[in-house]
Rosetta silent file (secondary structure, phi, psi, omega in degrees, C-alpha in Angstrom):
SEQUENCE: MEVTLVHSQTEALIQIRAQSFDALILEMVLPDGGAIAVADFAAYRLPKASVITVNSTSFFSDGSIFELMPNVHSVMQSPVEAKDLAALVSHLNSKQQSRPSQPG
SCORE:     score description
SCORE:     0.000 S_00000001
   1 L     0.000  144.728  174.277    9.752    2.161   12.168 S_00000001
   2 L  -106.089  133.218 -173.812    7.323   -0.679   12.484 S_00000001
   3 L  -121.267  138.782  171.816    6.657   -2.609    9.287 S_00000001
   4 L  -117.804  119.943 -178.022    3.818   -4.902    8.232 S_00000001
   5 L  -104.207  128.097  174.867    4.645   -7.005    5.178 S_00000001
   6 L  -128.165  162.137 -173.901    1.934   -8.507    3.011 S_00000001
   7 L  -120.830   10.185 -178.748    2.180  -10.326   -0.298 S_00000001
   8 L  -155.317  164.009  176.104   -1.156   -9.699   -1.982 S_00000001
   9 H   -61.076  -43.638 -179.226   -3.888   -7.161   -2.597 S_00000001
  10 H   -58.997  -47.483  178.950   -6.244   -9.150   -0.373 S_00000001
  11 H   -62.810  -39.957 -179.894   -3.805   -9.132    2.547 S_00000001
  12 H   -62.158  -44.682 -179.897   -3.142   -5.408    2.088 S_00000001
  13 H   -64.969  -37.525  176.794   -6.849   -4.560    2.208 S_00000001
  14 H   -61.772  -45.080 -178.530   -7.306   -6.681    5.335 S_00000001
  15 H   -67.283  -38.730  178.965   -4.449   -4.861    7.077 S_00000001
  16 H   -65.587  -33.745  176.069   -5.711   -1.416    6.043 S_00000001
  17 H   -69.825  -33.274 -171.223   -9.108   -2.292    7.527 S_00000001
  18 H   -86.461  -28.218 -175.429   -7.510   -3.582   10.746 S_00000001
  19 L  -149.142  171.744 -179.599   -4.990   -0.875   11.577 S_00000001
  20 L  -100.935  147.756  179.048   -3.705    2.569   10.740 S_00000001
  21 L  -133.129  143.897  174.356   -0.535    3.288    8.769 S_00000001
  22 L   -82.619  -28.005 -178.572    1.478    6.468    8.280 S_00000001
  23 E  -147.340  149.877  174.527    2.853    5.214    4.972 S_00000001
  24 E  -125.432  132.836  175.217    2.157    2.494    2.437 S_00000001
  25 E  -113.289  117.277 -171.883    4.780    1.089    0.106 S_00000001
  26 E  -118.488  125.585  168.468    3.113   -0.647   -2.797 S_00000001
  27 E   -74.601  132.128 -174.068    4.571   -2.904   -5.449 S_00000001
  28 L   -63.867  -34.525 -178.565    2.677   -2.000   -8.605 S_00000001
  29 E  -111.604  117.252 -179.705    2.057   -5.591   -9.695 S_00000001
  30 E  -114.094  154.563 -176.441    0.568   -7.923   -7.084 S_00000001
  31 L   -57.819  -34.313 -176.074   -0.350  -11.604   -7.532 S_00000001
  32 L  -116.691   25.718  179.476   -4.087  -11.032   -7.102 S_00000001
  33 E   153.560 -160.457 -177.870   -4.483   -7.515   -8.417 S_00000001
  34 E  -127.529  169.692 -178.881   -2.693   -4.244   -8.523 S_00000001
  35 H   -69.797  -19.857 -179.067   -1.598   -1.455   -6.275 S_00000001
  36 H   -61.429  -42.825  178.449   -4.165    0.900   -7.780 S_00000001
  37 H   -65.005  -39.540  179.343   -6.994   -0.818   -5.896 S_00000001
  38 H   -66.445  -45.622  179.821   -4.998   -0.765   -2.659 S_00000001
  39 H   -63.511  -38.325  178.855   -4.106    2.923   -3.063 S_00000001
  40 H   -63.055  -45.834  178.044   -7.722    3.752   -3.871 S_00000001
  41 H   -65.012  -39.983  179.093   -8.964    2.026   -0.720 S_00000001
  42 H   -63.553  -35.681  178.339   -6.186    3.665    1.318 S_00000001
  43 H   -60.499  -35.056  177.537   -7.235    7.098    0.049 S_00000001
  44 H   -77.987  -48.771 -171.890  -10.650    6.448    1.600 S_00000001
  45 H   -82.856  -35.774 -177.184   -9.556    4.620    4.749 S_00000001
  46 L  -131.432   66.868 -172.672   -6.198    6.347    5.455 S_00000001
  47 L   -61.353  -22.376 -179.412   -6.347    9.728    3.695 S_00000001
  48 L   -91.800   -5.151 -178.094   -3.264   11.082    5.497 S_00000001
  49 L   -71.566  135.401  173.463   -1.032    8.099    4.697 S_00000001
  50 E   -77.280  134.076  178.937    1.869    8.696    2.343 S_00000001
  51 E  -114.393  127.122  177.478    1.842    6.230   -0.545 S_00000001
  52 E  -119.613  130.135  177.147    5.054    5.212   -2.253 S_00000001
  53 E  -105.546  147.483  175.874    4.996    2.903   -5.231 S_00000001
  54 E  -119.527  130.278 -174.101    7.789    0.592   -6.301 S_00000001
  55 E  -133.684  133.030  178.517    7.841   -0.436   -9.921 S_00000001
  56 L  -101.322    4.278  178.151   10.109   -2.855  -11.746 S_00000001
  57 L  -120.177  173.695  178.081    8.848   -1.889  -15.208 S_00000001
  58 L   -97.698   13.169 -173.537    8.887    1.328  -17.197 S_00000001
  59 L   -56.656  -41.415 -177.353    5.089    1.286  -17.586 S_00000001
  60 L  -104.105   23.047 -176.211    4.448    4.400  -15.447 S_00000001
  61 L   -67.533  -12.685  179.418    7.674    6.228  -16.338 S_00000001
  62 L   -85.645    1.073  179.662    5.645    9.043  -17.942 S_00000001
  63 L    86.375    1.784 -178.666    4.233   10.168  -14.581 S_00000001
  64 L   -64.194  -18.182  179.538    0.699    8.960  -15.327 S_00000001
  65 H   -59.823  -31.832 -179.111    0.699    7.111  -12.017 S_00000001
  66 H   -71.815  -21.975  174.926    0.069   10.435  -10.254 S_00000001
  67 H   -82.499  -37.962 -179.922   -3.139   10.870  -12.256 S_00000001
  68 H   -74.679  -32.879 -175.030   -4.334    7.309  -11.617 S_00000001
  69 L  -130.667   83.499 -173.756   -3.372    7.319   -7.941 S_00000001
  70 L   -64.415  -15.285  179.004   -3.616   10.879   -6.544 S_00000001
  71 L   -91.698    6.179  176.045   -2.449    9.839   -3.061 S_00000001
  72 E   -77.276  129.674 -179.950    0.931    8.644   -4.388 S_00000001
  73 E  -101.154  -23.260 -176.219    3.736   10.835   -3.103 S_00000001
  74 E  -159.955  153.552  176.126    6.685    9.127   -4.754 S_00000001
  75 E  -125.473  129.918  177.566    7.656    6.430   -7.229 S_00000001
  76 E  -119.429  142.273  178.717   10.796    4.350   -6.814 S_00000001
  77 E   -89.087  132.982  179.744   12.319    2.055   -9.399 S_00000001
  78 L   -78.229  144.164    1.973   13.057   -1.493   -8.265 S_00000001
  79 L   -78.034  149.496 -177.222   15.408   -2.714   -6.859 S_00000001
  80 L  -116.042  133.682  174.115   15.230   -0.327   -3.910 S_00000001
  81 L   -74.480  135.257 -178.637   17.751   -0.073   -1.091 S_00000001
  82 H   -58.000  -40.000 -178.731   16.067   -0.428    2.301 S_00000001
  83 H   -66.556  -34.409  177.351   17.905    2.605    3.700 S_00000001
  84 H   -68.873  -40.806  178.353   16.704    4.767    0.785 S_00000001
  85 H   -64.764  -44.415  178.493   13.135    3.627    1.280 S_00000001
  86 H   -62.180  -40.062  179.104   13.330    4.277    5.038 S_00000001
  87 H   -64.845  -40.299  178.771   14.749    7.760    4.405 S_00000001
  88 H   -66.004  -44.177  178.027   11.915    8.585    1.993 S_00000001
  89 H   -60.805  -44.517  179.216    9.239    7.365    4.428 S_00000001
  90 H   -61.339  -43.138  179.010   10.833    9.396    7.214 S_00000001
  91 H   -62.902  -47.838 -179.477   10.962   12.490    5.010 S_00000001
  92 H   -63.847  -38.621  178.626    7.329   12.176    3.897 S_00000001
  93 H   -66.876  -37.941  178.747    6.157   11.599    7.471 S_00000001
  94 H   -68.498  -35.032  175.223    8.030   14.671    8.726 S_00000001
  95 H   -64.901  -41.796 -179.056    6.436   16.748    5.933 S_00000001
  96 H   -63.135  -42.095 -178.165    3.001   15.387    6.877 S_00000001
  97 H   -71.296  -24.567 -178.536    3.492   16.228   10.550 S_00000001
  98 H   -85.518   -8.860  177.530    4.642   19.783    9.798 S_00000001
  99 L   -71.739  139.342  176.159    1.471   20.632    7.838 S_00000001
 100 L   -67.516  145.606  179.250   -1.039   22.747    9.751 S_00000001
 101 L   -71.812  147.553 -179.584   -4.205   20.884   10.631 S_00000001
 102 L   -79.080  141.988  175.839   -7.294   21.717    8.619 S_00000001
 103 L   -63.349  136.864 -176.364  -10.160   23.457   10.384 S_00000001
 104 L  -110.122    0.000    0.000  -12.849   20.916   11.120 S_00000001
């Protein structure tokens, strides 16, 4: 896997404009905004990308995150083991690739 690490909402939006991603891993609380704005932009710009959120609080423990961010495929509680995160990304990407393409 190739990884691009950014530390802010602004950097994330710049990267999403500049390149394509198969998956996005978003920390829910960012220094200059939140992951909701990034996920919303990604839904427009990268509709096939799997979005995984990482949260260190219990704020979205009721599942409401899936209503606010419909392109979220999974939520992980922080701290997250790198191998677990890599396995989840790999699993979601293999599911995405096995879906039949939509008629255009």
